[in-house]
N, C-alpha and C positions, 0 to 999 in steps of 0.2 A: 351183509349180515344175516345174520337166522333170525325168524320170527321172534324169537324171547329176546332177544338182543335189542330190536325194532321195538316192539310193545315197552320192554324195559326206556328204554330212552327217551319215549313219545310219552311213558308217564311220568319221569323225571324233567322233559323241557314242559309238560304243562302243570307239572306242581309249581315249579319254575316260574311259568306264564303267570298263573294264580296269587303267586307271593309279589310278585312284582308288581301285579294287577292295584293289590292291596296298600301297598309303599304308595304309591300315585295315588292313592285316592289322598292322604294326607297329603302328600308332599307332589301335588300336580306340576309347579316349577321344575322341575330335576329333570333337567333335558337328557343329561348322562344315562339314566334310568329310561326313561321312554325311549332313548334310541337302543338299548338292551332289550327292551318290552320288544318294541319291532321287529329286531334281529329275530328273537326268540321265538318269537310269532312267527314268523317267516319260515325260520328250521324246524319247527312243529308243522309247520303244513307242507313243508316239501318233504318230511318223513311221512307224513301221514299219507299223502297221495302215492310216496312212493311201495308205501306197506299194502296199500290197496289194488295198487295194480298187480303184485307177486300174489299174495295172500286171500284178498276180497274184503268186503266193506267191513268197516270197523262200526261204524253210526248209521243209523236209518237215515236216508238223505244222499248217501252216497252214492255216486254213479258205479255202476253196476256191467260185468262182461256178461254175455249170454251164455250159458243159462245163467237162472237166478242164483248169485252166488251168497246170500245171507245165511241159508241154512246149511252150508257149508263147516261153517266156523262153529267152535265148540260153543254152548252157551256159558251166562256168565256162572252158574249153578256146576257147572261141569267142572272137572277136576283139570281137565288139559284146558281152559281158559284160562287158569293163572298161568303165570311165570313163576319159577322160583327163583327164591333171593339168593343173592353168596350168603354162607352162613347160615341159612335158614334152617332149623330143625324141623324133623315136623314127626 
């Protein structure tokens, strides 16, 4: 999976986690939703770990290899930081 594909999938998983989190705030006894939430969180953690091993740190507090990798990735305000969405016009 490419860097952009991984970032797209992580974005989708993180959105899904937040959505389930909000749902569970109002439906705390929904066992199926809790199981789905836990599964999606684990999937996101695994993918995030895989991304960081291949492409470097995603967030402050992440484990890094030598040399310091944080400065190797584009910064949020740089164009290459953002991935292109399918069908998006620029």
